N, C-alpha and C positions, 0 to 999 in steps of 0.2 A: 332888422336885420335885411337887408335890400337881396334877394335871391335873384335878381337880373344878373345876365352876365356881363361886365363890363367890355370896351371895346378891344382889347388885349385878349381877353378871353375869348371872344365870339373871333378872332384872327387867329388864335391858338384852333379853335373848332374848324373853323377853314381850311387850314391846312393840314390839318388832321383827316379832313374827311377827303380831300383830293390825293393823299398820301395814302390811305385804303383802297379808295375807285383805281388808282393805279398800278401801285405796288401789292396790292393784296385785294385782288378781283375774286369774284367769285370762282371763277376756274382755277385762280391758285387756290381756295379753301378747298376745293373739291381734290385736288392732289396732294395737299398735307393733309387730307381726312384718312387717304390713304399712305399714308409714307410712314416708315417708322420713327424719324426724327420727328417728324409735326411741322417742321420749318425748314426754310436755305438759310444759309450764313449771309446771303448778298439780299436779302429782305432785314435779316435781322441789325445788317451793320446800318442800311439805309434808316432804320428806327436810331439807331445810334448818335446816325448825323441829324437827324432831327433833334435830340436832345434829350428823347422821351425817358431815356434810362435814368438821368439824372436828376430831373423834374422835382422831386421831393428830397435828393441829396442837397445838404451843406454845399456851399459853395468853397467851403475848404477842403474838402473833398473831390472837387473836379464841378459838382451837381450846379442846379440853377437854384436851389434853393425857394421852389415857389408854394403853393398851399394846397391842398387837397382837389379843393374845386378846380383850379387850374391843370392838374394832371385827369379830372372827373370827366373834361371836355374833350380829354383824347379817348378816353376807357367809351365814352358814349357812343365816339365813332366807329373804336372798333368793335363795340358790341353790335353797332347798325352792320357790319362788315363781317359778322361773325369772324374777326382775324386770328387765325391760330399764332401756335409756338409760346415761348416759355416765360412774354413777356410780364402776366400776373404773377406769376411763382420767383420769378425773380425780382422784381419792382416793388410787388406789394408784400409778399411774405418774405423772403428772407431780409431785402436790405430794410424795410421798416421795423424787422425786429433787429438786425444788426444795430440800428439806429436809436430802440428803445432799450437795448439791454446791454449793448458790445461796451468795451472800453476802450480809448481811445487809441490805443495799438491795434487793436482787432479792425476798429473802423478805419484806422488808415491803410491797412493792408487788402480790405475788400472792397469798400465805398468806391474808390477810386475807379478801379478795374469795373464795378456794376455801371457806375455811371459812363464809361468809354463804350460801352458793351463788348467787353473783353472778357467777363466771368459771369458765369450764370448760377443761380442758386435757390434752394425751395426750400420748404418747412416741413419736415414729418412731424407728424399730429398726431393723425386718427390711428388705434388700433383695431385688428378685428372684433373686437367684442364690445365698443364702444359705441356703433351707431353715431347719432348724430349729436349727441353730447363732445364737447369742445373738452370740457376738464374731465370727461374720463381717461385720466394718462396715470398708467399701471406698469408701463416697462419699469425694469426696474435699471438702476445703474449702482454698483458696487464701487466703494471707495475700496482704494487697492495700493496706498502710500501714497506715490507720488501722480496721481488720478483718479479714472474712473472707467469701470469696465463695464459696457455696455452688452446686455442682452436682449433678445425679444424682437418684434415684429412692427414693423409702421405699413399702414395700407393705405389707398387713395394719395399717394406723394406726388404731388403735379410734380411730370416733367425731371423727374429723378435720375430719369435714362442719361439728360444729357446735360444735367448740372456737375460743375466742378466742385461746387460745395452744397452741404447743408446743414440744418440747425435742428436738432432732434429736442425733444421734451421728454424729459424720463426721470421719473421718480427716484429719488435721494434718502428720501425716510418714507418708513411705512405710513399708511394711513389710505381711505378713501376718499377723503372729502379734495372739491377742488379748490388747488391755492396751497395747499400745505405740504412743504416737502419735494416741489417739482424745480428741476434745475435744468437750466437751457445747454446743450453741448454744441459747438461747432466744431465740423468735421469737415476734409474733403473726402470726395466720392469714391475716392481711389483706396481708401482707409483699409487695412488689413481687418479682415472678418466684414468687411461691409459688401454686400449684394444688393444688387438692382435688377429686377424686373418687371415689364410691362404688363398692366392689365387689360384683358379685355374690357372696353368701355362700348355705350350708349352713341358719345358725343366723341367724336376720333379727331375733332379741332382740341382737344385737350388731353394731352396725352394723361393717365394715371399708372403710378407704380407700386408696388412692394419693395419693401427695402428691409431684409434682414438682418441684424445686427449678432454677432455670434465672437465673442469674446472679443468684441473692438473696445480697443481701448485707445481714452483719450485722455490725454495732460492737462493740469489744471489751465495752462496758456489758453485749452479750448472751451474753457466755461465763459459762459456771456454772461456778464454780470456774478452777485452773487448769489453762492451755492444754496439751495433750499429756496431759493428768494426769484424764481425767472416765473412764476404766474403772473404778476401785476404788471412786467413788462410787456409777457408774450402777450396779455388780454388788450393792451394800448395797440399793440402792433394788429391784433386781431379785429378791432373795431374799424381802423383802418383800414384793411384789407377786405372788409365786411363791405364798407360803403364804397369801396372804388369797383367791386361787384355788383352795387347795386348800380354804380354805371353801365354796365357791361349789358344790365338787363333795361333799361331803361332806352338804352340805343336799340338795342334787339325788338323790345316791342313797337318800339314808334316804327319801325322798319317794317314789322310783320302788318301794323296796321294799314301802313302803305301801300305795301305790297293786296290785302286786302281788297282796299276801296279802288284801285289802280283796277282790279282783275272785276271789282262790281262795276265799274262806268264802261267796260267794253264786249262782257257777257252777257250776249242776248239770248232771254229766254222770253217764250209768248211774245214776241216783235217789242220788246224794251229790254233795256239793261236791266239787270236782276236788281242793280243799287237800287232801283225804284221800288221795288219792293220793301214792304215796310219791316218784314224779320230782318231783311237783308242790310238795311236803313240802320233800326236801331241796332243792331250789332257791331256796327263799323263806328257809330258814334259811341258807345259804350266804348271801344276799343279809345278810340281816343278819349274821351274822359279818364279814361285807367291810365293812360300813357304819360297824361300830363300830369295828372294827380301825384302819380311818382316819379317826375321829372322834380317836381316843387319837393317834396320828401327828400329826395337826395341830395338836393341842394343845400338845403338845411342844414341833411345830417353830416354832408362835406364841411359845411362853414363851423358848425358844433365840431369836430375833430380838431380844427388849429384854434378857434377862437373861447367857445364854449366848457362851463365847469366841468368834471368828471361824468356827474351824473348826467349832466344834458349830451354829453359825448355818447355814451353808454345806451341811454335811451334812445337817441336818434339813430345810432347804427342799429338798434334791434328791431325798433319801426320800420326803418327801409330796409332793411335784408325782407323780413315778413313780407313786406307789401309789395315792395319794388321786385321780389323773384317770384311771386305769387303774377301779376301783373304781367309779368314778359310769358310764363306758361298759360296764361291766359288768352292773352292776345296771339299767342303764336297756335294755339289749339283753335279759338276764333277763327284765326286767317283760314284754316285747313279746310273748318266746316264751309267758309265764306265759295274757297276753291273749289270744293267737293271733291270727285275722283281725283282732279290735275292734283292736288295737295300733296294724294298721298304716291306719286310717283317720283322715284328716284330723281327723273329728271327735271323738276321744279323744287327751285331755293329752298323753298318756306319750310322742308322739313330739317335743313338744316338750324334751322332759328328754334324749331321746338325740341330739338335735342341738346342745345346749348340750352335752351329755358331750363329742361329737367336738371343737366348737371347743375346749372349754377344754382337752382332750387333747393338741392340739397347740400351744397357745398359749403363749410364754414357754420353749419347749424342751420337746419331746416326752418321752413317757418313755425312749428310748434316749437320747438324750441326757443326762439326768438319770442315768441310769445309770454312763455313760462317766463322769459329775463325780463320784460315789461311788465308781468305782474308785482316779480322781484323788484321790481326796482318803483313803480308806485306804493308797493308795502311799507318800502324801506326808509 
């Protein structure tokens, strides 16, 4: 496996960096941090023009049908710029789950609109008592003749307040074991009995919501895949999303390292740049090593999702999520240490990176959860 980017991927990365610098500047990020929606239609439309929403979607549904590594280089640049908006929830959570579990009719209905930037979606997975365990799904869906009725609460649902549809994982057969009796339901966010409220979050660049289901009915046409068998396709989609989140982490870690080293070169203390002192010098070097290591793991994991066997795909996704998210958090925290009091002020950009790092660390399974997954795979 060659983990170097080819010429086309390097060109995609260059265009992505130029876009993020011009259309999603740090001033835009700060404005969206406080904005209720978290993005503007203008920037979203320009992303769609770049073809980003359809990079992973098959050509038959209006996409570009590229690999995960191609999308990862875009996400790396978006992480570098702390780009806000519902891109991740729509492209990685909703579209990937649709592609993994949906039938032809469902794909034809939603994927072209996602690729064109016309509709947005998300995935309702986590529950109040579940913590970081992705397999904790206890919300009941009761069969009622021609469909199912959903009752319960999903929390930390990304961008549900602006989504046109969502995919909900619910239990249709009793049991506590992950993977047994889980069904995926696709429903519009304006469905009767479904209500969405935004949650207060540390990272304002990515909005999270609580979704309440109260006697919300879904017909059989809204079931993704086979009833009671939604866990395997969901797991495949989550692995792709985990690796994609790692790409954001790598880009953010790289930028945090650059901010720290740039400051260390110009901040004078005792008549010399603070970068000349061993403590600062070694901290910056460690950040560089960690960011480069995380990038190598990311590229392996992205390759494995498209070309590796099932066990390697699962292993690489958990290894990457455990390592890359911690690297992002470590590099952001180290950068604040290098900057000193300056890094703690609202006026400096580095706090945006630390907040995104902490949010990404907990999303889609924290490092402890993924280390346990690695142990299970090694034992199996």
